[in-house]
C-alpha positions in Angstrom: 12.2 20.9 -24.1 9.5 22.3 -26.3 6.1 22.4 -24.5 4.8 19.7 -27.4 7.6 17.6 -26.0 6.7 17.9 -22.3 2.8 17.3 -23.2 4.0 13.9 -25.0 6.1 13.0 -22.0 3.4 13.8 -19.5 0.7 11.5 -21.6 3.2 8.7 -21.5 3.8 8.9 -17.9 0.0 8.9 -17.6 -0.4 6.0 -19.5 2.2 3.7 -17.5 1.0 0.7 -16.0 1.5 0.9 -12.3 1.3 -2.4 -10.5 -1.7 -2.8 -8.2 -2.4 -5.2 -5.4 -2.4 -5.6 -1.5 0.3 -5.0 0.7 1.1 -5.0 4.4 3.5 -3.6 6.7 4.6 -5.9 9.3 6.3 -5.6 12.7 9.0 -8.6 13.3 8.5 -7.9 17.0 4.9 -8.5 17.5 3.7 -9.4 14.4 0.9 -7.0 13.9 0.4 -6.0 10.6 -1.2 -3.0 8.8 -3.0 -4.1 5.4 -3.7 -1.6 2.6 -4.3 -1.9 -1.4 -3.5 0.4 -4.0 -3.6 0.7 -7.7 -0.2 2.5 -7.7 1.7 -0.4 -5.0 5.2 1.2 -5.1 4.3 4.8 -4.5 1.9 4.0 -1.7 4.7 2.0 0.2 7.3 4.6 -0.2 4.7 7.0 0.9 4.3 4.5 4.2 8.0 4.4 4.7 8.3 7.8 4.4 5.9 9.3 6.8 7.1 6.6 9.2 10.5 7.8 9.0 9.6 11.4 9.6 7.3 10.7 12.3 4.1 11.6 10.9 2.4 8.5 9.7 -1.7 8.6 10.1 -1.9 5.4 12.1 -0.5 6.4 15.9 -0.3 2.7 17.1 2.2 1.7 13.8 4.1 5.1 14.6 4.4 4.1 18.1 5.8 0.7 17.3 8.0 2.0 14.6 9.7 4.6 16.6 10.0 1.7 19.6 11.3 -1.2 17.4 13.1 0.6 14.5 13.1 0.1 10.6 15.0 -2.7 11.1 11.8 -4.5 12.7 9.8 -3.8 9.8 9.0 -5.7 6.4 7.2 -3.9 3.8 5.3 -6.7 1.9 3.8 -7.1 -1.5 1.0 -10.0 -0.5 -0.2 -10.2 -4.3 0.0 -8.1 -7.3 -2.8 -7.9 -9.8 -1.7 -9.5 -13.3 -1.7 -6.4 -15.8 -4.2 -6.1 -18.7 -3.4 -5.3 -22.3 -5.7 -2.9 -22.0 -4.3 0.3 -20.8 -7.9 1.6 -19.9 -9.0 -1.4 -18.1 -10.3 -0.1 -14.3 -8.9 -2.6 -11.6 -10.7 -1.5 -8.7 -13.2 -4.3 -8.7 -10.3 -7.3 -9.3 -8.4 -5.2 -6.2 -11.8 -5.3 -4.1 -12.0 -9.1 -4.7 -8.1 -9.4 -3.7 -9.1 -6.6 -0.3 -11.9 -9.2 0.9 -9.6 -12.5 0.5 -6.5 -11.1 2.1 -8.8 -9.4 5.2 -10.6 -12.7 5.8 -7.0 -14.4 6.3 -5.3 -11.7 8.0 -7.6 -10.3 10.6 -5.9 -7.1 10.7 -8.8 -5.4 12.8 -8.1 -7.7 15.6 -5.7 -5.6 18.1 -3.4 -8.3 18.7 -3.1 -8.9 15.0 -3.2 -5.6 13.4 -2.9 -1.8 13.3 -6.2 -1.6 11.0 -9.4 -0.8 12.4 -12.7 -0.4 10.9 -12.4 3.2 10.1 -9.1 2.8 8.3 -9.4 3.2 4.4 -7.7 0.1 2.8 -7.6 1.7 -0.4 -4.8 4.1 -1.0 
């Protein structure tokens, strides 16, 4: 493949819209949830599952429960996805921040009985 074609493919890839939104990993056994958001939902969901399977997730409590209960007792959920805009340069950050606040209010993932998040957990990933 020539260099011009490679450059075109890279540019097209960068311009592809990736779905943005809020997601959660939920333990079916105890009902606890790890809440997060991203401008690239599917990539982040895949990363979380990969880290959990390898045993190296940054959230030690979630990793402990994953190791105890197994993959079959967790769900990876897309809670809400932002609607795609026709403008490929549109910045979804402000829209995502509003969604984060709404879902945080509903889920309360900082409560140790309800969630794996803590005040220091970065929500946007």
